[in-house]
N, C-alpha and C positions, 0 to 999 in steps of 0.2 A: 347717886341715884335720887331723883326728885320724886316727890309724891304727886300723884295725879290729882288735878283739881276736879272737884265735883261740880257739875253744872246744876244750878238751882232754878234758872229762869231763862226764858227766851224773850227778847224784845223785838217786835216787828215794827216796821215803818208802814205807813198806810199808802201814800201816793207812790205808785210804781212797784210796790211789792204785793200788797193785798188787792188794790184796784188800779186800773189804768186810768188815772185821773188827770195826768199832766195835759193831754190835749183838751180836756174839758175845762181845766183851769185857764188854759190859754184862750180858749173860745170865750169864756165868761169875761176875762180881763179885756180882751180886744173889743168885745161888744160894748161893754160899759164905757171904756175909754173913748171909743168912736162916738158914742151917744153924747159925750161931753164936748165934742168937736176937736178932740186930740187927733193929730195926724199919726195914725198907727203905723203908717209906712216907715216911720222913723224908729221903729222898735229896734232895728239892728244897731242903732247908735247907743243903746243902753248896754250896761254890763250884763254878764250872764246872770239870769234870774232863776234858773232851774232850781227848784227846791226852796227858794227864798220865801219867807213869810209874806203873805199878800199885802199887809200894810206897808211893808218895806218896798215892795214893788210899786205900790201906789205913790209912795214918797219919791221914788226914782222918776216916775212919769211926771209928777208935779214939778220936780226940779228941772226936768227937761222942757216941759210945756205946761206952764201954769194955766189953769182953767178958771173960769168964773162960774159961780153956782155952788153946788154941794161941796162941803169940806171933805178932806181926805178920809175922815172916819166914815162919813156917809158913802163915799165912793167904795171904800173897802167893804162895807156892809152889802152894798149892791152886788159887788163881784162875788162875795161869799154866797149870797142868796142865789145868784144865778148858777154858780158852780154846783151847789147842792141840787138845784133843779135839774141840771144836766146829768148829774150822777144818778138821780132818781130815774131819769128817762133812759139812760144808756145801760145802767146796772153793770158797770165794767169790772166785775170780779175777775181777777186773773186766774188762769188755769193753775191748779195745784195749791192755791192759797188756802182754801178750806182744809185740804188734806195736810198741809204743813202745820197749821194750827192744831188740828186734831192729833197729829203725830207727837207734837211737843206736849200736849195735854196728856196723852196716853203714857208718856214717859214720866208723868208726875211733876212736870215743870210748871212754875208760875209763868203766866203769859202776860206780857205788857205790850202796849202800843204807844210808840213815841213818834210824834209828827209835828211838822211846822203848821199843819192845818189847824183850824180852830177846833176847840173841844166839842162844840155842838155838831160839827161835821163828823168827827170821829164817832160820836154817839150815834148819829144818823146812819152812817155807813155800816157800823157793826150791827145795829138793829135791823137795817134793811136786809142784810145777808144772814140774819139769825146767828150771828157770831158773838153777840154782846156777852152772853153768859160764859164764853170761853176765856174772856180776858179778866185778869185780876187787877190790872192797873192801866190807866190811860194817862198820858202826859202830852200836853200841847205846848208848843213854844209860844203860843199866843200870850202876849203880855209879858214875856220874858225879855230881859235886856238884849239877849243874843238869840239869833235864829240859827237853824242848821245852815251850814255844816258844823257850827260851833256845838260842842257836846253838852251844853247847859241843859237841854231838855231831858237828857239821860241822867244827869247828875243831881238835879234839884228835886227830884220826886222821891 
């Protein structure tokens, strides 16, 4: 007979679990890429990018269709800024998200947020929905060698 493991923490993802941001990331990405003259109708030629860190998505676009003008870091920043703006406008908190966090907190669990999104976006979203004080730790894959689905964002913090 094995002993039961005690649960000490709950780790949430942001995009697709707390907020419905994937359509907003898509919109921001396509708007910025189109503004650079990139043929966004060729997106289907790219590998699956769902959940991939945005700088890696920009690298894929550049490999497919190099543009003249702003470098990839600037393009990444533009997409992030636009995505944050869209989140502020849409306020896409998913049903049950607030309750799930509160339930975990009520159980005495430490609460973490791990995401491929940039840390400033995590902070912005949690503050916007008045959830920041519920979270004990935030971890972003931004700047890590590997992005999700690789588990590094969960292991290195």
